[in-house]
N, C-alpha and C positions, 0 to 999 in steps of 0.2 A: 666674789672676793677680790677680783682684780682691781687694783687701785686706779681710779680714773677711767676704768673700763677699757683701756687700750694696751697697757703694758703687762706682759707676762712677768711675774716675779715669784720668788720663793718666799713663802710665808715666814714672818719673823715672830719673836716672842709676843709682840702685841696682838698679832693675829690669833695665836694660840690662846692667849689670855681672853680675848674677845669671844672666841669659840666656847671656851669653858664657861664663861659667864652666861652665854645663851643657853647652854645645856642645863645649868643649875638654877637659872632664874625662872620664876613662874609668871612674872609680870607680862601681860599681853598674850599669854598662851591660854587656849581653851581646851579643856580636857574632853577628848572624844571617846576614850576607852580606858577602863580601869578594871582589870580582872586578872586573877591568878598571878599576881606579882608583876604584871606588865601594864604600863601606863602609856597612853598615846595622847599627844597634844597637837593642835594645829594653831597657826598664827596668821593674823593679818588679812589675808585675802578672803573674799566671799567664797562660799562653798562651790559656787559655779565656776570659780576661777581655776584654771588648770595648774598654774604655778603656785602651789601651796608650800608653805614651810611646815614640815612635819618633824616632831620630836618624839622619840620613844625611850622608855627606860625599863630595865629589867634587873631584878636582884638575882645574882648568880651564886648560890651556895656551893661550897666545895670546889670553886674554880678561882684560883689566885689571879690577880690582875695581870701578872706577867704572862700567864698561860693564855688568857684571852687575847692579849696583845699579839702573841705568836700566832694564834689561830687566824686573826684578821690579816696578818702579813703573809702567811704561808700559802702561796698560790697552788702548790701541789696538793695540799690538804683541802683547799677550797672545793676542788673537784669532788671530794667525798661527801661534803655536807650541803653545798649550795645547789639545790636541784633546779633553781631558776636560771643558773648560769649556763650560757652556751659555750663561751670561750673567754679566757682571760690570760693575759701575758704582759710582762714588763717590756717596754720598748727601749728604754735607756736610762742612764743615771745622770742626774744633775749635780747632786752633792752627796755627802755621806748620809743625809737624811731627807733626800728628795729624789723622786724619779718620775718618769712618764709611763703610763700604762694604758692598756686597752681592756675593755670589759663589755660583753654583750649578754643580754638576758632575755628569757622567754616571757613575753607578756601574756596575760590570760587571753585565751581565744575568745573572740575573733580579732583582737587587736594585733597590729603588726609588732614584731620584735624590735627592741631598741638596742643601741650601743653607744658607748662613750669613749673618748680619748681624754684622759685627765692628767693633770700635774698633781702628784700626791706628795705630802710631806708629813713627817711624824716627829714626835717629841716625847721621850720619857721624862717625867718631871716628878722626882721623888717617888712616891708610891702611885702616882697617877700616870696615865699614858694617853696620848692623843694622836689621832691620824686624821688628816683633813685633805680634801681635794677640791679642784674646780676644773672645768673643761678648758682644753686648749686645742689648737689646730697644729697638726704635724704634717708636713708636706708629703710624707710617705704613707700616711694613714688617713686618706680622705674618706668622706662618707661613702658607704657601700649601697648598692642597689637592693640588697636583700635585707637591709635594716633601716630603720628611721634613726638618724643621728640625734640623740637627745643631748641636753646641756645641763651639767651640774653647775649651778651658780655657787653653791656651797654645800658640801656633804662631809660628814666626818663622824668619828667615834671618840667618846671620852670614857675611859675605863678608870674607875676610882676604887682603890683597894679599901676593903672594909676590915682587914685584919682577920685572923683565924682562917686564912685560905679562902676568903670570899671576896666578891667585888660587886660593884654596880656598873652596869653598862648603859651609856646613853648613845643614841644614834640620832643625829640631826641632819635633815636634808632639805634642800631647796633646789628642785630640779624642774627644768622646762622640758617636758616630754615631746615637744614639737608635734602637737596635734590638738585639735579641738575634741576633747574627750567627753564621753557621756558622763552625766553627773554620778551615775552609779559606780563608775570607776574611781572617781575621786573619793567617794564615801568608802568604798571597799579597801582603799589603801589604809585608812585608819582603823577600820573595823576588823579586817581579816589579814591583809598582806603584811602590815607592819608587825602586829603581835606574833604572827606565825614565823616571820623572819627572825625576830629576837629570840624566840624559843629554840629555833634551829641553831643559832650561834651558841646559846647556852649549852645545848646538848653536845655540840661540837667541842666545846671547851672541856666537858667532862671526859670525852673520849680521846682528846688530843695527846695527852702524855703517853698513853700506851701506843698510839699510832706512830708518834714521833720516835719512840724507842726503836721501832722497826724500819724507819725511813730516814736515813742520814741524820741521826740525832744531833750531831755537832754542827750541822749546817743551818745557820741563822744569819744571813747577810744583813738583815734589818737590825741585828744586835752587834754583829761583827763586820763592819764595813769592808775589812780586808778580804772577805769572802766574796764580795760583789764582783762579778765578772761581766756585768752589762756594759755595752758600749756607752761612752760618754755622749751626752746630748748637750748642746749649747742653748741657752735661753734665746739666742738670736734666731734659732731654727723654728721657734714656736711663736704663735700669736694667739690672742684671746679668741675663743670660739663664741661668736655672737649668735644668739638664737635667730635673729631676723635674717641671717644669711643662709639659713637652712630651710629645707622643705617643711612646710607645715601642712599636715594632712587632716582632713575632717573625718573623725570617727564617731561623731555625736549620735549618728543614727543606729549604731550597732546595739542590738538588744542584749540584755543581761542573761537571758535564758540559754545562751550558747555556752555559758561557762561550764566547765567540767566539774564533777562532784569534788575532785581534789582541791579545786580552787576555793571551795567554801569552807575548808577546814580552818578553824581558828588557830 
């Protein structure tokens, strides 16, 4: 997403518009999975290529768009539903609708776990909501020895209100995991990992209103910027995270049969 590849910038209306177009367009996308209200597409690269662009969509009955938007912002609640997450926290605030954050997640065994530092920006637009991010470097949060630092080239969510308290959620991601991965991993993302993740978010949306009523119900700094107590971060402190400057590990020889049973759940 970074313009010219060198300058860190905060996405503007044109970036959000482009992201929404990518989510809603079918041109150039290949359907990889379509079952039980979840669809997964991939685009562009050969199957053997690690850096694939993946798009998923799920229909969420009984979950208003604004509720799902809160779910995706609320880091305290994320610990309840995102079982792949190891750690997440906000590093600092750039503007009222942009911040820098850290996220690490468990990869299926025997792969090494990955982490990101990203610049995230969000935009409510009428009945629709968008959250997008891309990887940046922050001097105080360099790559760690216990994780492989991955790169989000572009990742985000589009939540479209359907009326009657329902919505459609799109998730689009283009990530360089910094590794030569086995082909079975790339295939599994579209067949198992992505559908399972979307279903988790949907279920989290159903349970969120009751959870939020018991956990600081008025606190929503992503809606009320005056509640945001994060330290300010300057764009000058950040630089674009280029994949070629990071360690690239070869995991192509790892066998699929090491995967645990839970990883095979759709």
